[in-house]
C-alpha positions in Angstrom: -14.5 81.9 -20.6 -16.2 80.9 -17.6 -18.2 78.5 -19.6 -15.3 76.7 -21.1 -13.9 76.0 -17.6 -16.8 74.6 -16.5 -17.4 72.4 -19.6 -13.5 71.2 -19.3 -14.2 70.5 -15.4 -17.0 68.3 -16.2 -15.0 66.4 -19.1 -12.2 65.7 -16.3 -14.9 64.4 -13.7 -16.5 62.1 -16.4 -12.8 61.1 -17.3 -11.7 60.2 -13.7 -14.9 58.3 -13.3 -14.6 56.2 -16.2 -10.8 55.4 -15.2 -11.8 54.4 -11.5 -14.6 52.1 -13.0 -12.2 50.5 -15.1 -9.3 50.0 -12.6 -12.0 48.3 -10.3 -13.1 46.0 -13.0 -9.4 45.2 -13.6 -8.8 44.1 -10.1 -12.1 41.8 -10.1 -11.1 40.0 -13.1 -7.7 39.3 -12.3 -8.6 37.7 -9.0 -8.6 34.0 -9.0 -11.2 31.7 -7.0 -9.9 30.5 -3.6 -8.5 26.9 -3.9 -9.7 24.6 -1.4 -6.6 22.8 0.7 -8.3 19.5 1.3 -11.1 17.3 0.1 -12.1 13.8 1.4 -13.4 11.1 -1.3 -14.2 7.7 -1.0 -14.0 5.0 -3.8 -16.5 2.5 -4.8 -15.3 -1.1 -5.4 -14.3 -1.6 -8.8 -13.9 2.3 -9.9 -11.1 4.3 -10.6 -11.6 6.7 -7.7 -10.7 9.9 -9.7 -10.6 12.9 -7.9 -11.6 16.3 -9.8 -10.1 19.4 -9.0 -7.0 20.5 -6.7 -6.7 17.9 -3.7 -4.4 17.3 -1.0 -3.3 13.8 0.5 -2.9 14.2 4.1 0.3 16.0 4.8 1.0 16.3 1.1 1.1 18.9 -1.3 -2.0 20.2 -3.6 -2.3 17.7 -6.1 -4.4 19.1 -9.5 -6.5 16.4 -11.1 -5.1 13.5 -9.1 -6.4 9.9 -8.8 -6.4 7.3 -6.4 -4.0 4.5 -6.9 -5.9 1.2 -7.2 -3.3 -0.7 -5.1 -3.3 1.5 -2.0 -5.4 4.4 -2.5 -2.7 7.2 -2.5 -3.2 10.3 -4.7 -1.0 10.3 -7.7 -0.9 12.0 -11.0 -3.1 10.6 -14.0 -1.5 7.8 -15.6 0.2 6.2 -12.6 -2.5 5.0 -10.8 -2.5 1.6 -12.2 1.1 0.6 -13.0 1.9 -3.3 -13.2 2.5 -4.3 -9.7 5.3 -6.4 -8.3 4.9 -9.2 -5.6 8.2 -9.9 -3.9 8.9 -13.0 -1.4 10.9 -11.0 1.2 12.2 -13.1 4.4 11.9 -12.3 8.0 14.8 -14.7 9.5 16.8 -12.7 12.1 19.7 -13.1 9.9 17.7 -11.0 7.0 17.1 -7.9 9.1 16.8 -5.1 8.5 15.0 -5.8 5.2 15.6 -3.2 2.6 12.3 -1.5 0.9 9.8 -3.0 2.9 8.7 0.3 4.4 8.0 1.1 0.5 5.6 -1.2 0.0 2.1 -0.5 -0.6 0.6 -3.8 0.5 2.3 -6.6 2.8 1.0 -10.1 3.3 2.7 -11.6 6.5 2.2 -15.0 7.3 4.2 -17.9 9.1 6.5 -20.3 7.2 8.5 -23.2 8.5 9.2 -23.0 12.5 7.0 -20.2 12.8 8.9 -17.7 11.3 7.0 -15.2 9.3 7.6 -14.2 5.7 6.3 -11.3 3.7 4.7 -10.9 0.1 5.4 -7.2 -0.4 3.3 -5.7 -3.3 5.0 -2.4 -4.9 2.9 -0.2 -7.1 5.4 0.6 -9.5 7.1 3.9 -10.9 8.9 4.4 -7.4 12.7 4.3 -7.1 13.5 1.7 -4.7 17.3 1.2 -4.6 17.2 -2.3 -2.8 14.3 -4.8 -2.4 15.1 -8.0 -0.3 16.2 -10.2 1.2 14.4 -12.5 -1.8 13.6 -15.9 -0.6 11.6 -18.8 -1.8 8.1 -19.3 -2.8 5.5 -21.0 -0.9 2.3 -22.1 -2.1 -0.3 -20.2 0.0 1.4 -17.0 -1.2 0.6 -17.8 -4.7 -2.9 -17.1 -4.1 -2.2 -13.4 -3.2 0.0 -12.8 -6.0 -2.5 -14.4 -8.4 -5.4 -12.1 -7.4 -3.2 -9.0 -8.1 -1.9 -10.5 -11.5 1.4 -9.0 -10.9 5.0 -10.3 -11.3 5.9 -12.7 -8.5 9.6 -12.6 -7.6 11.0 -15.1 -5.7 14.1 -17.4 -5.4 13.2 -21.0 -6.0 10.6 -22.6 -4.0 8.8 -25.6 -2.1 8.0 -28.3 -4.7 4.3 -27.6 -4.2 4.8 -23.7 -5.1 7.2 -24.6 -8.1 4.5 -26.8 -9.7 1.4 -24.4 -9.0 3.1 -21.5 -10.5 2.6 -22.5 -14.0 -0.6 -24.1 -13.5 -2.0 -20.7 -11.9 -0.7 -18.7 -15.0 1.2 -16.5 -12.7 3.9 -14.4 -14.3 6.9 -16.0 -12.8 10.2 -14.1 -12.0 12.5 -16.9 -10.3 16.2 -15.9 -9.5 17.2 -19.4 -10.6 16.4 -18.3 -14.2 16.7 -14.3 -14.2 19.9 -14.2 -12.1 20.7 -10.9 -14.1 18.2 -9.0 -12.3 19.3 -9.8 -8.8 22.8 -9.4 -7.0 24.2 -10.7 -3.7 25.2 -8.4 -0.9 28.8 -9.8 0.2 28.4 -8.0 3.4 25.9 -10.5 4.5 25.8 -14.4 4.5 23.8 -16.6 2.0 21.2 -17.3 1.6 20.1 -14.0 3.4 21.8 -11.3 1.1 19.8 -11.7 -2.4 18.5 -8.5 -3.5 17.0 -6.6 -6.5 15.5 -3.2 -7.1 12.6 -1.4 -8.8 14.8 -0.3 -11.8 15.9 -3.7 -12.6 12.2 -5.1 -12.1 10.7 -2.4 -14.2 13.3 -2.7 -16.9 12.0 -6.5 -17.4 8.4 -5.3 -17.2 9.3 -3.0 -20.2 11.0 -5.9 -21.9 7.8 -7.7 -21.8 5.4 -5.0 -22.5 3.7 -5.1 -19.2 2.5 -1.6 -18.4 -0.9 -2.0 -16.7 -2.2 -4.1 -13.8 -5.5 -5.9 -14.2 -7.3 -6.5 -10.8 -10.1 -4.9 -8.8 -9.2 -2.5 -6.4 -10.3 -2.2 -2.9 -12.3 0.7 -1.5 -10.3 3.8 0.0 -11.1 6.9 1.9 -8.9 9.7 3.5 -7.9 9.6 7.1 -10.4 10.2 9.8 -8.2 10.4 13.2 -10.6 9.6 16.4 -10.8 12.1 19.4 -9.5 9.1 21.2 -8.1 5.7 19.8 -10.0 2.7 21.3 -7.1 0.2 20.2 -3.6 1.8 20.9 -1.8 -1.6 20.4 -2.0 -4.6 18.5 -0.2 -7.7 19.6 0.3 -10.8 17.4 2.0 -13.8 19.1 3.3 -15.8 16.1 4.9 -19.3 17.0 8.5 -17.9 16.6 9.4 -15.4 19.6 11.6 -13.4 17.0 8.3 -13.0 14.8 6.1 -11.7 17.5 4.5 -8.3 16.2 3.1 -5.5 17.8 1.5 -2.4 16.2 1.1 0.7 18.0 -1.1 3.6 17.0 0.1 7.1 16.6 -2.8 9.6 16.6 -0.5 12.5 15.3 0.0 10.5 11.9 -2.8 8.4 12.1 -0.9 5.3 11.3 0.4 2.1 13.2 3.9 1.9 13.9 5.4 -1.7 13.5 7.5 -3.4 16.3 9.0 -6.7 16.0 10.3 -9.2 19.1 10.0 -6.0 21.2 12.1 -3.6 19.3 10.9 -1.0 16.5 11.0 -2.5 13.1 13.3 -0.6 10.9 14.0 -0.5 7.2 17.5 -0.8 6.2 17.4 2.8 5.5 16.5 3.6 9.2 13.0 4.5 8.8 10.5 2.6 11.1 8.0 0.3 9.2 4.3 2.1 9.4 1.0 0.9 8.3 -2.5 3.1 7.5 -4.3 -0.3 7.9 -3.7 -3.5 9.7 -6.0 -6.4 9.1 -5.9 -9.8 11.0 -7.0 -12.5 9.0 -7.7 -15.8 10.8 -7.1 -19.1 8.6 -6.8 -22.5 9.4 -3.3 -24.1 9.1 -1.6 -27.6 9.1 1.7 -29.1 8.7 2.1 -30.9 5.2 5.7 -32.3 5.0 8.4 -33.8 7.0 10.3 -30.1 6.6 7.4 -28.7 8.6 6.3 -26.9 5.5 2.8 -25.2 6.1 -0.7 -25.0 4.3 -2.8 -21.9 4.8 -6.4 -22.1 3.9 -6.6 -18.6 2.3 -9.4 -19.6 -0.2 -12.7 -19.5 1.4 -13.9 -17.3 4.1 -13.3 -16.7 7.8 -13.1 -14.0 10.6 -11.1 -10.9 10.7 -10.3 -7.7 12.7 -10.1 -4.6 10.7 -7.7 -1.9 12.2 -7.8 1.6 11.1 -7.9 5.2 12.3 -7.1 3.8 16.1 -10.0 1.3 16.3 -10.3 -2.4 15.5 -13.6 -3.7 14.2 -14.5 -7.5 14.0 -15.3 -8.8 10.6 -14.8 -11.5 8.1 -12.9 -12.3 4.7 -13.8 -14.0 1.6 -11.9 -15.2 -1.4 -13.6 -17.5 -3.9 -10.6 -18.5 -5.8 -6.9 -17.9 -6.5 -7.7 -15.5 -9.2 -10.7 -13.4 -7.1 -9.7 -10.7 -5.1 -9.7 -11.3 -1.3 -12.5 -9.0 0.2 -12.9 -7.9 3.7 -15.9 -6.9 5.5 -17.1 -5.5 8.7 -19.5 -7.1 10.9 -22.4 -5.4 9.6 -21.7 -6.9 6.2 -20.4 -3.6 4.5 -17.2 -4.1 2.6 -14.2 -2.5 4.1 -13.2 1.0 3.2 -9.4 1.3 3.9 -7.5 4.5 4.7 -5.3 5.7 1.7 -1.7 4.4 2.3 0.2 1.1 3.4 -1.9 -2.0 4.3 -0.4 -4.7 6.3 -2.7 -8.1 6.3 -1.5 -10.3 9.3 -2.5 -13.9 8.3 -2.5 -15.4 11.5 -3.3 -19.3 12.2 -6.4 -19.9 14.4 -5.4 -20.5 18.0 -2.5 -18.1 18.0 -3.1 -15.4 20.3 -4.0 -11.8 19.4 -4.5 -8.9 21.6 -6.2 -5.7 21.1 
């Protein structure tokens, strides 16, 4: 009898040990590996910049398998990195303010037009819901060279004789309100000509009708934010000819971005948000008046000096563009091609002789 008790006790001990071992193994197998919260990655010129595994954009959610968007380096889901870009001419007359949609542009070129009033070429990546974009204004010759290098849809309302003649010569995908009026509307709360608008929905509808889904251009190089311990260039002042077009960019270390001011006031979009940029490039060009209406010609094909501002610092550099179709490239002073922070890029195209303070 005693032997039987000892034998059963031994069996119970063995059973308990097996059960305990199985429980431990189950817990270990059910655990998932830790997920990294962030990862820094750079993109080489001409590459897709794909990021493997869970990544996190600065201030954004974890994004498994995300890739860099070709136009501005932002992390997006695969399939959204190279949607067909749209380039919209947006005016900057005081009666056109506040502009709509400008704060949501991925890339903006700002340059002087007649009278020293600046005008914008705003590049939109596609796939975003932008209810109102504008006011849309007329084409100018030198803006075509930036539109051409991206191969996108060029949106405008009429234009100078030189620009209208060059659009078909350059093979630009033209989208003139004069001939595509159904894709635009006039805001009756504003006076013409400062009241012409379109939307991302209308523009993307046209692109679908034309079967234009993906872009065909070479990307720039991108990286994640690298906020400095102390900003060396906290303010960038650009004195364009027209006093109402004088621009100041103020660096905000908390967001590692530049806040835009115009004529001494925060430059707000129509939805109330202040316009910001992750990168501000000052591109110096030669300029001259070409007709009695004081229209300009800016030499944006060739090469010249530049200042590249990011992460609170401005570095002297240069720019180069070989032809209308080739992508403008920016270089640091040591000859290395610029690596931009992912996010909005503003290129301030400044005629030589204009005052710029850092």
